[in-house]
Structure formats: C-alpha cells, structure tokens
C-alpha positions as CSV (number, residue, x, y, z in Angstrom):
1,X,80.5,-9.0,38.2
2,X,79.4,-7.9,41.5
3,X,83.1,-7.1,42.7
4,X,83.2,-5.0,39.7
5,X,80.5,-3.2,40.0
6,X,81.6,-2.6,43.8
7,X,84.8,-1.0,42.8
8,X,83.2,0.9,39.8
9,X,80.6,2.6,42.3
10,X,83.3,3.0,44.8
11,X,85.2,4.9,42.2
12,X,82.5,7.5,41.9
13,X,80.8,7.3,45.0
14,X,80.9,10.6,47.4
15,X,80.0,10.3,51.1
16,X,77.2,12.5,52.1
17,X,75.6,13.6,55.5
18,X,72.5,11.0,56.4
19,X,69.5,12.9,57.1
20,X,68.2,9.8,59.3
21,X,69.3,6.8,60.8
22,X,67.3,4.6,58.0
23,X,69.4,6.2,55.3
24,X,72.3,4.3,54.1
25,X,75.4,4.9,51.6
26,X,74.7,2.1,49.0
27,X,71.6,-0.1,48.1
28,X,72.4,-3.5,46.4
29,X,69.1,-4.8,44.8
30,X,69.2,-8.6,44.3
31,X,70.8,-11.2,46.4
32,X,72.1,-13.5,44.2
33,X,75.6,-14.3,43.1
34,X,76.4,-11.0,41.6
35,X,74.8,-9.2,44.5
36,X,76.0,-10.8,47.6
37,X,79.3,-10.7,45.8
38,X,78.8,-7.0,45.6
39,X,77.7,-6.2,49.1
40,X,80.8,-8.7,50.3
41,X,83.3,-6.3,48.1
42,X,82.0,-3.3,49.5
43,X,81.9,-4.1,53.2
44,X,85.4,-4.8,52.9
45,X,87.2,-2.5,55.1
46,X,91.0,-2.8,53.0
47,X,90.4,-3.9,48.9
48,X,94.5,-4.3,48.2
49,X,95.2,-1.3,49.9
50,X,93.4,1.0,46.8
51,X,89.7,1.5,49.2
52,X,90.1,5.0,49.0
53,X,87.1,4.8,51.7
54,X,89.3,2.4,53.9
55,X,88.6,4.2,57.0
56,X,85.1,4.9,56.1
57,X,82.6,2.0,57.5
58,X,79.5,1.8,55.1
59,X,76.5,1.3,55.3
60,X,75.3,-1.1,52.9
61,X,72.2,-2.8,52.6
62,X,71.0,-5.7,50.4
63,X,67.1,-5.7,49.0
64,X,65.8,-9.6,48.4
65,X,62.4,-9.9,46.6
66,X,62.4,-13.4,47.8
67,X,62.3,-15.2,51.5
68,X,65.6,-16.7,50.5
69,X,69.2,-15.7,49.0
70,X,71.3,-17.3,46.0
71,X,69.4,-16.4,43.1
72,X,70.2,-18.8,40.8
73,X,71.4,-20.9,43.2
74,X,68.8,-22.9,45.3
75,X,70.3,-26.3,47.5
76,X,67.7,-28.1,49.1
77,X,68.0,-31.1,51.1
78,X,66.7,-34.2,49.5
79,X,65.8,-37.2,52.1
80,X,65.8,-40.5,50.8
81,X,63.9,-43.5,53.1
82,X,64.0,-42.6,57.3
83,X,67.0,-41.0,58.2
84,X,69.3,-40.3,55.1
85,X,69.5,-36.8,53.9
86,X,71.6,-34.8,51.0
87,X,71.8,-31.4,50.2
88,X,71.2,-31.2,46.3
89,X,71.1,-28.7,43.5
90,X,67.8,-27.2,42.0
91,X,69.6,-24.2,40.9
92,X,73.1,-23.7,39.5
93,X,75.1,-26.7,40.4
94,X,79.4,-26.0,39.3
95,X,81.7,-23.7,40.3
96,X,82.9,-23.0,36.6
97,X,86.2,-22.2,35.5
98,X,87.6,-23.3,38.9
99,X,91.3,-22.4,38.5
100,X,90.1,-19.2,37.4
101,X,87.2,-19.0,40.1
102,X,88.2,-16.9,43.2
103,X,85.0,-18.4,45.0
104,X,86.6,-22.1,44.1
105,X,89.8,-21.1,46.2
106,X,88.0,-19.9,48.8
107,X,85.6,-22.6,49.0
108,X,88.3,-25.2,49.3
109,X,91.2,-23.2,50.7
110,X,89.1,-21.3,53.4
111,X,86.3,-22.9,53.9
112,X,87.9,-26.2,53.1
113,X,84.5,-27.5,51.3
114,X,85.1,-30.9,49.9
115,X,85.0,-30.1,45.7
116,X,84.1,-32.7,42.8
117,X,85.8,-32.3,39.2
118,X,83.6,-32.8,36.5
119,X,85.2,-33.3,33.0
120,X,82.8,-32.2,30.4
121,X,85.2,-32.7,27.6
122,X,85.4,-36.2,28.2
123,X,81.5,-37.2,29.1
124,X,80.0,-40.9,28.9
125,X,77.8,-40.6,26.0
126,X,74.5,-42.0,24.8
127,X,73.3,-43.2,22.6
128,X,76.8,-44.9,22.2
129,X,76.7,-44.9,18.3
130,X,76.6,-41.2,18.2
131,X,79.5,-41.0,20.5
132,X,82.4,-38.1,18.9
133,X,86.1,-38.7,20.4
134,X,87.6,-35.9,22.5
135,X,89.6,-35.0,20.2
136,X,87.6,-34.9,17.3
137,X,85.2,-32.5,19.5
138,X,88.2,-30.0,20.2
139,X,88.7,-29.9,16.5
140,X,85.1,-29.6,15.5
141,X,85.0,-26.8,18.3
142,X,88.3,-24.8,17.0
143,X,86.9,-24.5,13.3
144,X,83.4,-23.6,14.5
145,X,85.2,-20.8,16.7
146,X,87.4,-19.7,13.6
147,X,83.7,-19.8,11.4
148,X,82.1,-17.7,13.9
149,X,85.3,-15.1,14.0
150,X,84.9,-15.0,10.2
151,X,81.2,-14.4,10.0
152,X,81.4,-11.4,12.9
153,X,83.9,-9.7,11.0
154,X,86.7,-10.6,13.7
155,X,89.2,-12.3,11.4
156,X,91.9,-9.7,11.2
157,X,94.2,-10.7,14.0
158,X,94.1,-14.5,12.5
159,X,94.3,-13.4,8.9
160,X,97.1,-15.0,8.2
161,X,95.8,-18.5,8.8
162,X,92.6,-17.8,7.0
163,X,94.0,-18.7,3.5
164,X,91.9,-21.8,3.1
165,X,88.5,-19.8,4.0
166,X,86.6,-17.7,1.7
167,X,85.8,-15.2,4.5
168,X,84.5,-11.6,4.2
169,X,83.5,-9.3,6.8
170,X,80.0,-9.7,7.6
171,X,77.2,-8.4,9.6
172,X,78.0,-8.7,13.1
173,X,74.3,-9.9,14.3
174,X,74.8,-12.8,12.1
175,X,73.8,-16.4,14.3
176,X,75.4,-19.4,15.1
177,X,72.6,-21.1,13.0
178,X,74.6,-19.0,10.0
179,X,77.4,-20.3,10.3
180,X,76.3,-23.7,10.8
181,X,74.6,-23.5,7.5
182,X,77.5,-21.9,6.0
183,X,79.5,-24.9,7.3
184,X,77.2,-27.8,5.8
185,X,76.8,-26.0,2.4
186,X,80.4,-25.9,2.3
187,X,80.6,-29.8,2.6
188,X,77.9,-30.7,0.1
189,X,79.3,-28.3,-2.3
190,X,82.7,-29.6,-1.4
191,X,84.4,-26.5,-1.1
192,X,85.8,-26.3,2.3
193,X,89.0,-28.6,2.2
194,X,89.9,-27.7,5.8
195,X,86.6,-29.6,7.1
196,X,86.6,-32.3,5.1
197,X,87.2,-34.9,7.5
198,X,84.4,-34.1,9.7
199,X,81.4,-35.7,8.4
200,X,77.7,-33.4,8.8
201,X,76.3,-35.5,11.6
202,X,79.9,-35.4,13.5
203,X,79.4,-31.4,13.6
204,X,75.5,-30.9,14.3
205,X,76.3,-33.8,17.5
206,X,79.1,-31.7,18.7
207,X,77.3,-28.6,18.5
208,X,74.6,-30.0,20.1
209,X,76.3,-30.9,23.1
210,X,78.8,-28.2,23.7
211,X,76.3,-25.3,23.1
212,X,72.7,-25.8,23.0
213,X,72.5,-27.5,26.2
214,X,74.0,-24.4,27.9
215,X,72.6,-21.9,26.0
216,X,68.8,-23.5,26.1
217,X,67.8,-21.6,22.9
218,X,68.0,-22.5,19.2
219,X,71.2,-21.6,17.4
220,X,69.6,-19.1,15.4
221,X,68.7,-17.0,18.4
222,X,72.6,-17.0,19.5
223,X,75.0,-14.4,18.0
224,X,78.0,-15.4,16.1
225,X,80.0,-13.0,17.7
226,X,79.2,-13.1,21.1
227,X,77.0,-16.4,21.6
228,X,79.7,-18.5,23.1
229,X,81.3,-18.2,26.7
230,X,85.1,-18.7,26.5
231,X,86.1,-21.7,29.4
232,X,83.0,-22.9,29.6
233,X,83.5,-26.7,31.0
234,X,86.8,-26.1,31.7
235,X,88.1,-26.9,35.8
236,X,84.2,-27.1,36.8
237,X,83.7,-28.6,40.3
238,X,80.4,-28.8,42.3
239,X,80.3,-28.7,45.9
240,X,79.4,-31.6,48.6
241,X,77.2,-30.4,50.8
242,X,75.8,-27.6,48.4
243,X,76.7,-24.3,46.7
244,X,74.8,-22.4,50.0
245,X,77.7,-23.1,52.1
246,X,79.8,-20.6,50.1
247,X,77.0,-17.8,50.3
248,X,76.1,-18.6,53.9
249,X,79.6,-18.9,55.1
250,X,81.7,-16.2,53.0
251,X,79.5,-14.1,50.8
252,X,76.4,-13.3,52.7
253,X,78.3,-13.3,56.3
254,X,77.7,-9.8,58.1
255,X,75.5,-8.8,55.1
256,X,72.7,-6.7,55.7
257,X,70.3,-8.5,54.0
258,X,66.2,-7.5,53.6
259,X,64.0,-10.1,52.4
260,X,60.6,-10.2,50.8
261,X,61.2,-6.7,49.6
262,X,60.4,-5.9,46.1
263,X,61.9,-2.6,44.6
264,X,59.3,-1.0,42.3
265,X,61.0,2.1,41.9
266,X,65.1,4.0,41.6
267,X,64.3,7.7,41.8
268,X,67.8,9.4,40.8
269,X,66.2,13.0,40.4
270,X,65.1,12.9,44.5
271,X,65.1,16.4,45.7
272,X,67.8,15.6,48.2
273,X,70.3,15.2,45.7
274,X,70.3,11.1,46.8
275,X,68.9,8.0,45.4
276,X,65.4,7.3,46.5
277,X,64.5,3.5,46.5
278,X,60.7,2.3,46.8
279,X,60.3,-1.5,47.7
280,X,57.3,-3.2,48.8
281,X,57.3,-5.5,51.5
282,X,55.2,-8.9,52.1
283,X,52.7,-6.7,54.2
284,X,52.5,-4.9,51.1
285,X,53.8,-1.4,52.6
286,X,55.4,0.7,50.2
287,X,58.8,1.5,52.0
288,X,61.2,4.4,50.9
289,X,65.0,4.2,51.6
290,X,67.6,6.9,50.7
291,X,71.0,6.0,49.3
292,X,74.2,7.8,48.1
293,X,74.4,5.0,45.3
294,X,72.5,1.8,44.1
295,X,73.5,-1.2,42.3
296,X,71.1,-3.1,40.2
297,X,72.2,-6.9,40.0
298,X,68.7,-8.5,39.2
299,X,68.1,-10.7,36.4
300,X,67.5,-9.3,32.8
301,X,64.6,-11.1,32.4
302,X,63.1,-9.3,35.6
303,X,63.9,-6.0,34.2
304,X,62.4,-7.0,30.9
305,X,59.1,-7.1,32.5
306,X,59.2,-3.6,33.8
307,X,58.3,-4.0,37.2
308,X,60.8,-1.6,38.3
309,X,60.2,2.4,37.3
310,X,63.3,4.4,36.6
311,X,63.4,8.1,37.1
312,X,64.8,9.0,35.1
313,X,63.9,6.3,32.3
314,X,66.9,4.2,31.4
315,X,68.3,5.7,28.2
316,X,66.8,4.8,24.8
317,X,70.6,2.7,24.0
318,X,69.8,0.6,27.1
319,X,66.3,-0.3,26.4
320,X,66.9,-1.0,23.5
321,X,70.0,-3.7,24.4
322,X,67.6,-5.1,26.8
323,X,64.6,-5.6,25.2
324,X,66.7,-7.4,22.6
325,X,68.1,-10.2,25.3
326,X,66.7,-13.7,25.3
327,X,66.5,-16.0,28.3
328,X,67.2,-19.5,27.7
329,X,65.1,-22.3,29.1
330,X,67.5,-25.2,31.0
331,X,65.2,-27.4,33.4
332,X,66.4,-29.6,35.9
333,X,65.3,-32.5,37.7
334,X,67.0,-34.8,40.5
335,X,66.1,-38.6,41.0
336,X,67.0,-41.2,43.9
337,X,66.5,-44.8,43.2
338,X,66.5,-47.9,44.8
339,X,69.8,-49.4,42.6
340,X,71.7,-47.6,40.4
341,X,70.7,-49.2,36.7
342,X,72.6,-47.0,35.0
343,X,76.3,-46.9,33.4
344,X,78.6,-45.5,36.1
345,X,80.4,-43.0,34.2
346,X,83.7,-43.3,35.7
347,X,85.8,-41.8,33.2
348,X,84.2,-38.6,33.6
349,X,83.6,-38.5,37.4
350,X,79.9,-38.8,37.1
351,X,79.3,-36.9,34.2
352,X,77.0,-38.3,31.0
353,X,75.4,-36.8,28.1
354,X,72.1,-38.1,26.6
355,X,70.7,-37.2,23.2
356,X,67.1,-37.5,22.0
357,X,65.7,-37.7,18.7
358,X,65.2,-34.7,18.0
359,X,68.1,-31.9,16.7
360,X,69.0,-29.7,20.3
361,X,67.3,-32.5,22.5
362,X,70.3,-32.7,24.8
363,X,70.8,-33.9,28.5
364,X,73.3,-33.5,31.1
365,X,73.4,-35.9,34.3
366,X,75.7,-35.8,37.2
367,X,75.5,-38.9,39.0
368,X,75.6,-38.7,42.6
369,X,75.7,-42.1,43.6
370,X,79.3,-42.6,44.7
371,X,79.5,-39.1,46.3
372,X,76.2,-39.9,48.3
373,X,76.7,-43.4,48.2
374,X,73.3,-43.7,47.4
375,X,71.8,-43.6,43.8
376,X,71.2,-40.2,43.2
377,X,71.3,-38.6,39.5
378,X,70.6,-34.8,38.7
379,X,69.6,-34.2,35.0
380,X,69.5,-31.0,33.0
381,X,67.4,-30.6,30.3
382,X,67.3,-28.3,26.9
383,X,65.7,-28.5,23.5
384,X,62.3,-29.1,22.4
385,X,61.8,-31.9,25.0
386,X,61.9,-29.6,27.4
387,X,58.3,-28.4,26.4
388,X,57.0,-32.2,26.8
389,X,58.6,-33.1,30.0
390,X,57.9,-30.2,31.9
391,X,54.5,-29.3,30.0
392,X,52.4,-27.0,31.9
393,X,50.2,-28.7,35.0
394,X,52.6,-31.8,35.2
395,X,53.0,-33.1,38.4
396,X,56.3,-33.7,40.0
397,X,55.9,-37.5,39.3
398,X,54.9,-37.3,35.6
399,X,58.1,-35.1,35.3
400,X,60.4,-37.6,36.9
401,X,58.8,-40.5,34.8
402,X,59.5,-38.7,31.5
403,X,63.1,-37.7,32.7
404,X,64.0,-41.1,33.8
405,X,62.3,-42.7,30.4
406,X,64.8,-40.2,28.4
407,X,67.9,-41.0,29.8
408,X,66.7,-45.0,29.6
409,X,65.7,-44.8,25.8
410,X,69.1,-43.0,25.1
411,X,71.5,-45.4,27.0
412,X,69.4,-48.6,25.2
413,X,69.2,-47.1,21.8
414,X,71.4,-48.9,19.5
415,X,72.3,-47.7,15.8
416,X,69.8,-50.2,14.1
C-alpha cells in the first residue's frame, strides 16, 4: 500500500522551488511497513523506466512518533540463560501470501534471509476432539464465502451456481454474524440441502479458527462484504532472525527518518502554496516543515483520536468512514521453557491452534523450538479471554502463567 501511495503521489507531484534548506519535496508520516515502503519507492531513481521524475533527486523525509521504526513490526532480543539470545517478534510475525508478496522474494533472494513456511490450513488443533479435517474446513469456508457474497448482494457473477440457495440482494452492511445465523437457522429448519453435511458445531468451530483469530473482533462487527481478506494463510512465512532485518537492510536504507516527531497539524492551505506539517519533538518544541506533498500512513485508530488537525478538515465522507472503522484486539506472548512439554506440530511446521471454552476464545501458537534449538513458543490470542489474560494491571509473569494454562488445558482436555 505504501508503494501504491508513492506512485499515486508522483502522478500529481509538481516540483516546486525550495524557499530554504529545510524545505523538502515529500513528507511521509509514519515509519511502519507502509511508510517505509512508500519512502523507499519515492527514492528510487528509476521505477521500471516509467518515472517521469527519474532525473530529479527527491528529498524525502519520514516523520516517526516513536523512537524506533517498524510500526506493528517489533523484533526484540530474548535472552535465555546466560548467553543464548534469539530475535523474537512482539508484533507482526509473518510475511503473508509469500508467493505474491514482493517483500518475501526480497528477503529470500536479495537479503538471503532464512524463511520458514507455516501451514495454517493444517494446524495441530486442541482439544483433539474438536478437530475438523482440512478438506471439510475448506468446504465450510467456501460455503460461508458464497453465503457472504449472497448476503452482501454481490452474487450476480455466480448466479448460475445459486439455484440451491433462496437468496436475495440484501443490505451490503450486513455482518458475518448475520450470515452465520442464517446458515444455522437453515440447518435447524432442514432447508439447506447444500450444507446438510456440516454440523452446527463444525461450522462454528471453523469460523472461530479461520476468521476470529485474525480479526480480533466478534463476527457481529465484521462486514459480510468486506470482512474477509483473500489469501490469508496461503504461503505465509516467518523470518528467522526477525522481521526487523527486512527493514534495516532494505526498506529503511538511505531514508531520512526522524524519530520522536509527533505530527499535530497538516495544513494544505498554507500561503506558500505548499503543505505545512507541524510536529512536536521529544523536547516539546514545535517544528514546521514545508513540502510539496505529504503522505500519511499512520493507523486509522490513531487518526480516530483526532491528534492530527487537518486544515482544511478532511471531507465529511472521509470522517464518516474513518469513524465507522473498528480496530480488532489481538494479544501476543513469547514463552521460553526448560523443556518442550507440548506435542511438536511437525505436520504444520510448528503451527498449533488451541481453543478455550467460550466461542471466540482462540489462540495460535508458533513452536520455534526446532529452529531455535531451545523450547520457545509464541502465542497469539483473540476473543473474550484476552480481557482476562491481559487484565489491566497484570504483570508479565501473570500473563505468562495464564497463557501457559490456556494452552495446557486445551491440550489435555478430552471429549468427556
């Protein structure tokens, strides 16, 4: 998305005469993956031979509020014992859709980083009695997508395949919970012959694992039309040594990144005809920076707080859309042990999925033991139990104990 924003910006960018040494061509706000990808693209001298400004050296500045780059990517050292240190991910963990992700090929081919595949479609699931075979998972998800498209009124392209469904074009803002409720009601009434092979328990279980753990919000908050991201879990890989290597060795190289710069105002009506960006440094001093263009890549949740003043204000349509967005909550824990007490997930390259007793309580676990050579496992949690495990005021030790207990209970729970 950052690279796309950069290309869009260059289509409209007009080179202006700088009025002082500090004036820049383009300011990028945010040094996460999108911001750094954007800056990296802007600094390329030639973009497939199509860059009309390829002979102009651009001055690009990235303003980052934190004292580090990466945004949701946060690689930190984990020291075990007196001397063993491993780089673990406290934020984003995978290069998603590796076959289509340009960063995956850069990491492997250009930077020669070691990538480990994770087969999300073949997890080791616990409790064992709740496991649904991969072929049935795939069939249930295809049926759910079909029903979601139907509910959202986007079924015209596949109308020929819809004879077995009594569908109509309904509100596009219907939710995934609406889709699930309709499906379960059909099963109760025996009116859906196309899905009679699936039980209610199977359907709910699959949606827990395939949707809720990624979204971090209830199905009632997810759009039936836009709530699913195509390709999630297909060809995902994690980087041994940390995601940060990709930033340090590629995206951030040669980029003018200014840390601890909190942007407070973006004025596109400045008398100079340029954009005036006001930011506050860690010393609380306010600084103004003039640029030909600005690209804002900060998270929508930050924009919702109103911490940045836009002059003139954003269009009402933008504000309305921004106000309707919801940020899901997913928490993460990295645990090290003296020995591996959980069953190794050999068939899924270290991927384990564990469920709680309440619908929506799902956790994913990446077993790094075979790669690191010591028992280390990373857990990602979503659902109601997040509020309990990460209760306000809880210490790291308390979180670790509760997270460990959740995995232990799932592994040892039986159908009886």
